[in-house]
Structures are given as C-alpha cells and as structure tokens.
C-alpha positions in Angstrom: 0.0 0.0 0.0 2.8 2.3 0.9 4.6 1.7 -2.4 1.4 2.4 -4.3 0.9 5.7 -2.5 4.6 6.5 -3.1 4.2 5.8 -6.8 1.2 8.2 -7.1 3.1 10.9 -5.2 6.1 10.5 -7.5 3.8 10.8 -10.5 2.3 14.1 -9.5 5.3 15.6 -7.8 6.3 19.0 -9.2 9.9 19.6 -10.2 9.0 23.3 -9.7 7.6 24.2 -6.3 4.3 25.4 -7.7 2.6 25.0 -11.1 3.6 27.7 -13.6 1.5 26.4 -16.5 -2.3 26.5 -16.5 -2.8 23.5 -18.8 -1.1 20.1 -19.1 1.0 19.5 -22.1 2.2 23.1 -22.5 -1.0 25.1 -22.8 0.9 28.3 -22.9 1.9 28.0 -26.5 -1.2 29.6 -27.8 -0.8 32.7 -25.7 2.8 32.9 -26.7 1.9 32.7 -30.4 -0.5 35.6 -29.8 2.0 37.6 -27.8 4.8 37.5 -30.3 3.1 40.0 -32.5 3.6 42.6 -29.8 7.2 41.7 -29.6 7.6 42.1 -33.3 6.1 45.6 -33.0 8.6 46.4 -30.3 11.5 45.3 -32.5 10.2 47.3 -35.5 9.8 50.4 -33.4 13.6 50.9 -33.4 13.5 51.5 -37.1 10.6 53.9 -37.0 11.3 56.2 -34.0 14.6 58.1 -34.2 14.9 58.7 -30.5 14.5 55.1 -29.7 17.1 54.1 -32.3 19.5 56.6 -30.7 18.9 55.4 -27.2 19.2 51.7 -28.0 22.3 52.2 -30.1 23.9 54.3 -27.3 23.4 51.4 -24.9 24.2 48.5 -27.2 27.4 49.8 -28.8 29.4 50.4 -25.6 28.1 47.1 -24.2 29.5 45.3 -27.2 32.9 47.1 -26.9 33.7 45.8 -23.4 36.5 43.3 -23.1 35.9 39.8 -21.6 38.3 37.4 -20.0 38.2 34.3 -17.8 39.6 33.7 -14.3 40.5 30.6 -12.4 38.8 30.9 -9.0 40.1 29.5 -5.7 37.6 29.1 -2.9 40.5 29.4 -0.5 42.8 32.4 -0.8 46.0 30.3 -0.1 45.2 27.4 -2.5 47.4 28.8 -5.3 50.1 29.6 -2.8 50.6 31.8 0.3 51.3 34.9 -1.6 49.0 34.5 -4.6 45.5 36.0 -5.1 42.4 34.0 -5.0 41.7 34.6 -8.7 44.1 34.6 -11.6 43.7 35.1 -15.3 42.9 32.1 -17.5 44.3 32.7 -20.9 43.1 29.6 -22.8 39.7 28.0 -22.6 37.3 26.7 -25.3 34.4 28.6 -23.8 36.3 31.8 -24.1 37.2 31.0 -27.7 33.5 30.4 -28.5 32.5 33.7 -26.8 35.1 35.6 -28.8 33.9 34.0 -32.1 30.4 32.7 -31.6 30.1 31.5 -35.2 31.6 32.0 -38.6 29.4 35.1 -39.3 29.3 36.9 -35.9 32.2 38.4 -34.0 31.7 38.8 -30.3 31.0 42.5 -30.8 28.3 41.7 -33.4 26.8 39.1 -31.2 26.6 41.2 -28.0 25.3 44.3 -29.9 22.5 42.2 -31.4 21.7 40.6 -28.1 21.6 43.9 -26.4 19.3 45.4 -29.0 16.8 42.5 -28.4 17.2 42.9 -24.6 16.4 46.6 -24.5 13.6 46.4 -27.1 11.8 43.3 -25.9 13.3 42.6 -22.5 14.9 39.4 -23.5 17.5 37.9 -25.8 17.7 34.2 -26.8 20.9 32.4 -27.8 20.6 29.1 -29.7 23.5 26.6 -29.0 24.7 24.5 -31.9 26.4 21.2 -30.9 27.9 18.2 -32.8 25.4 15.3 -32.8 28.2 13.0 -31.8 28.9 15.2 -28.7 25.5 16.9 -27.9 26.8 18.5 -24.7 29.8 20.3 -26.4 28.9 23.8 -27.8 30.3 24.6 -31.2 28.4 27.8 -32.1 26.2 30.5 -30.5 23.5 32.3 -32.5 21.3 35.2 -31.4 17.8 34.8 -32.6 14.8 37.2 -32.7 12.9 36.8 -29.4 9.6 37.2 -31.2 10.3 34.0 -33.0 11.0 32.0 -29.8 8.0 30.4 -28.2 8.4 28.9 -24.8 6.6 25.6 -24.1 5.5 25.5 -20.5 5.5 22.2 -18.6 2.9 21.4 -16.0 5.5 20.0 -13.6 9.0 20.9 -14.8 8.3 24.6 -15.6 9.7 24.5 -19.1 9.5 21.6 -21.7 11.5 23.4 -24.4 11.1 26.0 -27.1 9.6 26.3 -30.6 11.3 28.5 -33.1 8.9 30.0 -35.6 10.9 30.3 -38.8 10.3 33.0 -41.5 8.9 30.3 -43.8 6.3 29.2 -41.2 8.2 26.1 -40.1 8.0 25.3 -36.4 11.4 23.9 -35.1 11.4 22.3 -31.6 14.4 23.0 -29.4 15.4 21.4 -26.2 15.9 23.4 -23.0 19.6 22.8 -23.1 19.8 24.3 -26.7 18.6 27.8 -25.7 20.1 30.3 -23.3 17.6 33.0 -22.4 18.7 36.3 -20.8 15.8 38.5 -19.7 14.7 41.3 -17.5 12.0 39.6 -15.4 8.4 40.2 -16.5 6.1 40.4 -13.4 3.2 39.0 -15.3 4.9 36.2 -17.3 7.8 34.1 -15.9 8.6 32.8 -19.4 9.2 36.2 -21.0 11.0 39.4 -20.4 9.9 43.0 -20.1 11.7 46.0 -21.5 11.1 49.8 -21.5 9.5 49.7 -25.0 6.5 47.8 -23.6 5.8 50.7 -21.3 6.4 53.2 -24.2 4.2 51.7 -26.9 1.5 54.5 -26.7 4.2 57.2 -26.7 6.1 55.6 -29.5 2.9 55.5 -31.5 2.4 59.2 -30.9 5.9 60.0 -32.1 5.5 57.8 -35.2 2.0 59.2 -36.1 3.1 62.8 -35.6 6.1 62.2 -37.9 3.8 60.6 -40.5 1.4 63.4 -40.3 4.1 65.9 -41.0 5.3 63.8 -43.9 1.8 63.6 -45.4 1.3 67.3 -44.8 4.0 68.1 -47.3 3.1 65.2 -49.7 -0.7 65.5 -49.8 -1.5 69.1 -48.7 -4.3 70.7 -50.7 -4.3 74.0 -48.8 -6.5 75.8 -48.3 -7.9 72.8 -46.4 -11.6 72.5 -45.7 -14.9 71.5 -47.3 -16.2 72.5 -50.8 -20.0 73.0 -50.7 -21.8 72.9 -54.1 -25.0 74.8 -54.6 -26.3 72.2 -57.0 -25.7 68.5 -57.4 -22.9 67.7 -59.8 -23.0 64.9 -62.3 -20.2 62.3 -62.2 -18.3 63.9 -65.0 -18.4 67.4 -63.5 -17.5 66.0 -60.1 -14.5 64.1 -61.4 -13.4 67.2 -63.4 -13.6 69.4 -60.3 -11.6 66.9 -58.2 -8.9 66.5 -60.9 -8.5 70.3 -61.2 -8.3 70.7 -57.5 -5.6 68.1 -57.0 -3.6 69.3 -60.0 -3.6 72.9 -58.8 -3.2 72.4 -55.0 -1.8 69.0 -54.1 1.9 68.6 -53.2 4.7 70.8 -51.8 5.1 72.9 -54.9 1.4 73.8 -55.0 0.9 74.4 -51.3 -1.0 77.6 -50.3 -2.0 78.6 -53.8 -5.2 80.7 -54.1 -8.2 78.6 -55.0 -10.8 79.7 -57.6 -14.2 77.9 -57.5 -17.2 78.0 -59.9 -20.6 77.9 -58.2 -19.1 76.6 -55.0 -18.5 77.9 -51.5 -15.3 77.2 -49.5 -15.5 76.6 -45.7 -12.2 76.8 -43.9 -11.6 74.0 -41.3 -7.9 73.6 -41.3 -5.6 72.8 -38.3 -2.2 74.3 -38.5 0.9 72.5 -37.3 1.1 75.1 -34.6 -2.4 74.2 -33.5 -1.5 70.6 -33.3 1.7 71.4 -31.3 3.7 68.7 -32.9 7.0 70.2 -31.8 6.0 70.1 -28.2 4.6 66.6 -28.6 7.9 65.3 -30.1 10.0 67.0 -27.4 7.8 65.5 -24.6 7.9 62.0 -26.2 11.7 62.3 -26.5 12.0 63.0 -22.8 9.6 60.2 -21.9 11.7 57.7 -24.0 14.9 58.8 -22.4 13.4 58.6 -18.9 12.3 55.0 -19.5 15.8 53.9 -20.5 17.5 56.1 -17.8 19.6 57.9 -20.4 20.8 61.5 -20.0 20.1 63.8 -23.0 23.8 64.5 -23.4 24.2 60.9 -24.6 21.9 61.7 -27.6 23.9 64.7 -28.6 21.6 67.3 -27.1 24.0 69.9 -25.8 21.8 73.0 -25.2 22.7 73.0 -21.5 25.5 70.5 -21.3 28.9 71.2 -19.9 31.9 68.9 -19.3 30.9 68.1 -15.8 27.4 66.8 -16.6 28.6 65.2 -19.8 31.0 63.1 -17.8 28.2 62.4 -15.3 26.0 61.2 -18.3 28.7 58.8 -19.4 29.1 57.5 -15.8 25.3 57.0 -15.5 25.1 55.2 -18.8 27.9 52.8 -17.8 26.6 52.3 -14.3 22.8 52.1 -14.9 22.7 50.5 -18.3 25.9 48.9 -19.6 27.1 47.3 -16.3 23.8 45.6 -15.4 23.5 44.1 -18.9 27.0 42.7 -18.7 26.2 41.2 -15.4 23.2 39.4 -16.9 25.4 38.0 -19.7 28.1 37.0 -17.2 25.5 35.1 -15.1 24.2 33.3 -18.2 27.7 32.3 -19.4 28.8 31.1 -16.0 25.7 29.1 -15.1 24.5 27.9 -18.5 27.4 27.8 -20.9 30.4 26.8 -18.7 28.7 23.7 -17.2 28.4 22.3 -20.7 32.2 22.0 -20.7 32.1 20.1 -17.4 33.0 23.1 -15.3 32.4 22.8 -11.5 32.8 26.4 -10.6 36.6 26.7 -10.7 36.5 29.0 -13.8 34.5 32.1 -14.4 33.8 34.6 -17.2 34.7 38.2 -16.2 34.4 41.6 -17.9 36.3 44.8 -17.6 34.2 47.3 -15.8 32.7 50.0 -18.1 32.3 52.4 -15.2 35.0 55.1 -15.2 37.2 55.0 -12.1 36.8 57.8 -9.6 40.3 58.6 -8.6 39.3 60.7 -5.5 37.0 57.9 -4.3 39.8 55.3 -4.8 42.3 57.3 -2.9 39.9 57.8 0.0 39.1 54.0 0.0 42.8 53.1 0.0 43.4 55.5 2.9 40.5 54.0 4.9 41.8 50.5 4.2 45.4 51.2 5.3 44.2 53.0 8.4 42.0 50.0 9.3 44.9 47.6 8.5 47.2 49.5 10.9 44.6 49.5 13.6 44.2 45.7 13.3 47.9 45.0 13.3 48.5 47.3 16.3 45.8 45.4 18.1 47.8 42.2 17.6 46.0 40.7 14.5 48.1 38.6 12.2 49.2 41.0 9.3 48.1 38.6 6.6 44.7 38.1 8.2 44.4 41.9 8.7 45.2 42.5 5.0 42.6 39.9 4.0 40.0 41.5 6.2 40.3 45.0 4.9 40.8 43.9 1.2 44.5 44.6 0.8 46.9 42.2 -1.0 49.4 40.1 1.1 52.5 42.2 1.8 56.1 41.2 2.7 57.4 42.8 5.9 61.0 43.9 6.4 62.9 42.6 9.5 63.9 45.2 12.0 66.7 47.4 10.7 66.5 45.8 7.2 65.5 47.6 4.1 61.8 47.3 3.1 61.3 44.6 0.4 59.1 45.1 -2.6 55.5 44.1 -2.1 54.1 41.3 -4.1 51.4 42.6 -6.5 47.9 41.4 -6.1 
C-alpha cells in the first residue's frame, strides 16, 4: 500500500515548487503565439522612431565594446600559494574561444550588440547553442535569434519543456531546454518572457510615429486651403471628377501648397488645423523626454547639448555605464557562468569576467585606500596577524621587512 501511494506521489510531484503552467502539455503555447506580435512591433519600433534608435544604439554599442576574459577561481585564498591572489587570469579556454567568435558570421561585438538590442527592445535575448550530434553537450556555435520567433513551451510540472522557433517560412522547429540560453529582464506577469522599456512606451512611440507621419503627409498631400467644398447644385459624375482633378492638379503637393483657389458655383468653408495648433514640436519633445526617462539615459548621450557642460557630460557617461551597460553585462556574465560553462564540465573553478565599463573615480579610490590602510594599521597594532588583517580589509598580502633591514618590494595582487 505504501509503495502504491509513493508511486502516485512521485507521478504528480512538481519539479517546480508550484505550477507555472495552466494546462497540461504546454497550454501556454497559444498565448505565446498571440503575444509574439507585440514583440515584433517592439523590435520594429527601433527603425521607425529616431529617439528610440539613438537610445538603444547608445546602450548596445558600448556594451558590445567591453573586453571579456576568464579567471580561475580558488575558494581558499591560499590554494594557489601563500602569496598568490584567490583569482588569476585564465588565458586559454574553449568557452572563451566560443565567446570571442560565436560562429563564422558573428564576431563577439556583433553578437553582443545584437543581443543587447533585443534585450532593450523586448526585455529578453535568446541564444541558440549548436552542438555536434556526436557530442551533444559540447557547444560549437552560438547564434542570437529574434525573441519574437522564440515560443516557450511551459511544462505542468517541470516549468519548461522546451522551445519552438517560428521560422520566417512558417516552419516550427522544436528546441530542447539545453539548446537555448535566455537572458531576460523579469516580467512580473509572465515568468517565461522578459519585459523592457518599450513595452511601457508603446503608446508614446505611436504618438511620435504618427506625428512624424502626419508631418510627412502634410507636405506630400497638402491641398491648402484645407476645408470643405460645398456645391449649390448636385454635380454629375463627369463634373465631379473634373472638379476633383482640377483641385488636385492645382493644389496637391509641396510645390502647389498655399495657392489661391478659384471655384465655380461653390462655397469654400475653412476647417484647417495648422501644425502650430497641433503642437507637434511640443509633442515630439515631450515624447523624447519620456523615452529617455524609460531607459534612464541622459540627454547628453543623444547629442543634445543645449545646456550640457563637461561636468554633466562626464556624469552622463558615468550614469550610462553604471545604470545600463554594467547591469546588462552582469546578466550576460551570469548566463555564461551558469549555462554555458557547465556544458564544458566546469564545476565552478573558472568564471567569465568583464572589464568594468564604469569610469574610475580617482578621488574615491584614494579615499578608499586611505581607509583600508588605516583599518589595517589598527588591526595590526591590536595584535591581529598581518596577513589576516590584509585579507579582512581587502588589501593584498605584503612582505614585511625585518627590524633594521630595508623594506622589500611588495608582491602585487
């Protein structure tokens, strides 16, 4: 009896602590198919709104330019030797080679810039891993794919059963969980998808796009004076078509704008709205500010220099690196260390690292060093072992000179 109950419990046991899927067998696929249209619109918005293009490019390009390397990590500071640091550079590793050249057509810069565009526009980026069928756990290539083509397949007990790639030809290609690395900004309403600033900006982006289109059509199609032509008598089809043709020929287009109109047996009623009435300039400026606010980007980054000096320009660069570039790099670092490296049999002894994009603050560094050395001296004067004192305050191990002897050179960290 006990074994029967145990078998039933094992059957219904959730690998995830709670159900994330509403239906058995991946019932979330239909909603994912419906939602990908919104993601497509978000990706297309970059090519139709200039401010969005500038903001995303200003974030993606410096993110792609950051240098990466790997380190061998020791959980114990003295494993590598009594005077060696706990981390040291790892110059050769197949995972680093793959990251530097993801495939034959993408450099690391191209790959990271593409992934960052997806991440900022849609809130997620998906990487497909290509392996050799003879060694399915060994990555050979990495490819960034459009997130609107990636459909998660929820599982009623294991959270995620896999992915479906919707190809441009309409073909549905199934992918295993291990074949896809997803990096995302969490979506509070959907654990399978990400959320980016563009989702919160769709209405404002539409306003910008529509106002730009209105301005374009104003010059292409303007038949000023704009209004309604009222006829005293009903016109036949021939007379109506002749009047319409004459009107378009004389008044439509930029070259004919604002010409005086002459009408036979008709009354003109003015009903036009000027561009000043529509306040398109104020609308576009407001929308530009809203877009920058959503991405946390200073206007100096976009080349707006009406009230920018060197101090706040440097502050804008610092904010871009700290609030945008660095968090994105940290997400990529986590994905590489927790998803890619384990495929090489890593057990945590190696790690991907990146050079910090945040500019160093020399004054702050000097103040920090002064505080550390003061704390070090206090600990040593109190009788703490000098090596332990250095480890506690974050200083590298240092050689100490014997009494009366010249001071030896310190070992670099």
